[in-house]
Every structure is written in structure tokens, then in C-alpha cells.
C-alpha positions in Angstrom: -1.2 3.5 35.3 -1.5 1.0 32.5 0.1 -2.4 32.0 2.7 -0.6 29.8 3.6 1.5 32.9 2.9 4.8 31.1 1.3 7.3 33.5 -1.6 9.7 32.6 0.8 12.6 33.3 3.2 11.4 30.6 0.3 10.9 28.1 -1.0 14.4 28.9 2.5 15.8 28.3 2.5 13.8 25.0 -0.8 15.4 24.0 0.7 18.9 24.8 3.8 18.1 22.7 6.1 18.2 25.7 6.8 14.4 25.9 8.2 13.4 22.5 9.8 10.1 23.6 6.4 8.4 23.7 5.7 8.6 20.0 7.0 5.2 19.0 5.4 3.7 22.2 2.0 5.1 21.5 2.1 3.8 17.9 2.2 0.2 19.2 0.4 0.4 22.6 -3.4 -0.2 22.3 -4.0 1.0 25.9 -2.3 4.3 25.3 -4.1 4.7 22.0 -7.5 4.1 23.7 -6.7 6.7 26.4 -5.7 9.3 23.8 -8.7 8.5 21.7 -11.0 9.3 24.7 -9.1 12.5 25.2 -9.5 13.6 21.7 -13.1 12.6 21.1 -15.2 15.6 20.7 -12.3 18.0 20.8 -12.9 19.1 17.2 -16.3 20.8 16.7 -16.3 20.2 12.9 -15.9 17.1 10.8 -12.8 17.8 8.7 -13.1 14.8 6.3 -15.1 16.7 3.7 -13.0 19.8 3.5 -9.8 17.8 3.4 -11.1 15.6 0.6 -12.3 18.6 -1.3 -8.8 20.2 -1.0 -7.2 17.0 -2.2 -9.5 16.8 -5.2 -8.9 20.5 -6.0 -5.1 20.0 -5.9 -5.4 16.9 -8.1 -7.5 19.0 -10.5 -4.9 21.7 -10.6 -2.1 19.2 -11.3 -4.2 17.8 -14.2 -4.9 21.2 -15.6 -1.2 22.1 -15.3 -0.2 18.9 -17.2 -2.9 19.7 -19.9 -1.5 23.2 -20.3 2.0 21.9 -20.7 0.8 19.3 -23.3 -1.1 22.0 -25.3 1.8 24.4 -25.2 4.1 21.6 -26.4 1.7 20.7 -29.3 1.4 24.3 -30.3 5.2 24.6 -30.3 5.6 21.6 -32.5 2.9 22.8 -34.8 4.6 26.2 -35.0 7.9 24.6 -35.9 6.2 22.3 -38.5 4.0 24.8 -40.4 5.4 28.3 -40.0 7.5 29.4 -43.1 11.0 30.5 -42.2 11.5 27.7 -39.7 13.6 24.7 -40.7 10.7 22.3 -41.2 8.2 25.0 -42.2 10.3 26.6 -45.0 9.9 25.8 -48.6 12.8 24.2 -50.5 13.7 25.3 -54.0 11.9 22.2 -55.4 8.8 22.9 -53.3 8.7 26.4 -54.6 8.8 25.2 -58.2 6.1 22.7 -57.5 4.0 25.4 -55.9 4.3 27.6 -59.0 3.0 24.8 -61.2 -0.2 24.2 -59.1 -3.2 25.5 -61.1 -5.3 28.1 -59.4 -9.1 28.3 -59.3 -8.9 31.2 -61.8 -7.2 28.9 -64.4 -10.1 26.4 -64.2 -12.7 29.1 -65.1 -11.0 29.9 -68.4 
């Protein structure tokens, strides 16, 4: 038994998920943390740091690609509204049509 009066049996039950009342105690008790660290050392055969970091980076990449896709789609929508005839901003007014008729063509320059 430790100075905090927590028995090994209770800590083993905590590890197994049976004893849930110890969670806040273990967060603050150095002795219990040391005991649990000794139990868990070597329990995992693989180092999970690299795969976890790789997954986090991949998820960040996917978020950035998603945002880029949204930005491109928005820009394409604005360009469509701006330049496509028949839309409010892309349609020619009567004055614009008259001006377009007065623009000399390349064929006129050759004569």
C-alpha cells in the first residue's frame, strides 16, 4: 500500500477498467502514476508515435485540400456569374451591344 492508501488491487482494477473512481486520484498521485507506468512499460510491442503523427498530418492535409477545393469552386462560381452571357453581371446591356458593334474588326484593318 502506498502513502495515499490505494492498494495494488484497486490499481489493477483501474487498469482493467473496473475501478473508475480512481481516475481523478491517479491524475494527481505520483506514486500511483509510477506504479501504473511500471505496469504499462513494455505492454505495447510497437511504437505508436510515428503512425499517430502520420495520421494527424494526413488528416490536416485532407482538411487543407478540402478548403482549397471549396475556395476553387467558389472562385469558379464567381467567374461564371461574372463572365457568362445571360447572367445578370455577364449579360450585355443595350449600350454595350451598340459599343460592341462599333469595334473595328481585324478584317477592317486589312482594307
